[in-house]
N, C-alpha and C positions, 0 to 999 in steps of 0.2 A: 655340613654345607661349606659350599663352595666360597671363600671370602671376597673374592673378586666380582663376583656376582649382587652384593649385598649395598644397597648406596645408603649413605651418611646421611645427617640431616641435613647437613649444608649443602650435597649433591642434590637432595630430594628441593630444596628451596630455591637452589640456582635452576632448576629445570622448570618448577612451579612457576618463579619468578619470569622465565625467558615466555612460557605458554603465556602468562599474564599481558604480557608488555605485546606478544603478537595478537592476543584477541581486542587488546585496547586500542592498538593500531587498526584493525578488522574494523572494528567497532565505530572508530572514530570518523572511518571512510562513510559508513554507513549512514551514521548521524548526517555529515556533510550531504549527503546524496538525498537526504530525507527533506532537509532544510532546505535544497533547494527546489526540490517537487514543490511545487505549488498543491497537488494531491486532486487538481480540476480533473475533471472527468474529461477524457478523451477519447473520440473513437471516430472511423473512418465514415461509418454510416447513421451515426446519430448526433445531434447535439442537443444540448440542454442550455437555456438561458433563463434566467441567471446562475451563474456558475457557484454564486454565494450569494448569500445574506443573512436575515436574521428574521426570527418569526415569534414571537411573544407569545406566553402561556394564553390560548384561548382564541389565539389571532390565525392569517392565514396569509399565504404567500402562492401566487400565480407562478408557477414554473412551463415553460415551453419546451416539449421537447419534438424535435425534427428527424423525420426518417428522411436519408436521401442517400439510397443504395446506389452504387455505381454499377451491379447485374442484378439480374433476378434470383429469387431464391429466400431460404430463411436468415435473418439475423436474430443476432442475439449479443446484448450488453449488458455489463453491472455498472452502475453508479454507484456510489456511497455517500450516504447521507452522515454528515457529521451532527450529532445530537450534544448539546452541552451536559455534561453530567453522566455521559453514557461510556465506558471504556471504549467498546467497540463502534464503528459505524455502522449504519444500517444498510444493507443491499438494496437496491432500486432496480428489479430485473426490466429490460428493455426487450420487446421484441416487434419485430416486424416482419413481414412476408412480400418481397419484390417482386412485380410481377414483369412480364416483358412489355413493349410498347404496343 
């Protein structure tokens, strides 16, 4: 084999270390963006209120969804509900059909 094409373990460590630093830098930026994003629902055609709150087991909470499209046609959006104890948020599909005046 060609000796110049083989990497030493030091070379591999250096390459992997550089990749790890690049990855950590990229994920730090994503972490900052996630922390800055309040993850509240925003959409031009739908609003929900309240945007956050707590419902105890067996309890109820009223949420108002308003549909205010700027033009006619079908509209869809997905709001996500964060449930304590679940890893993933639950999707809540919103649909509306706007007709002209």
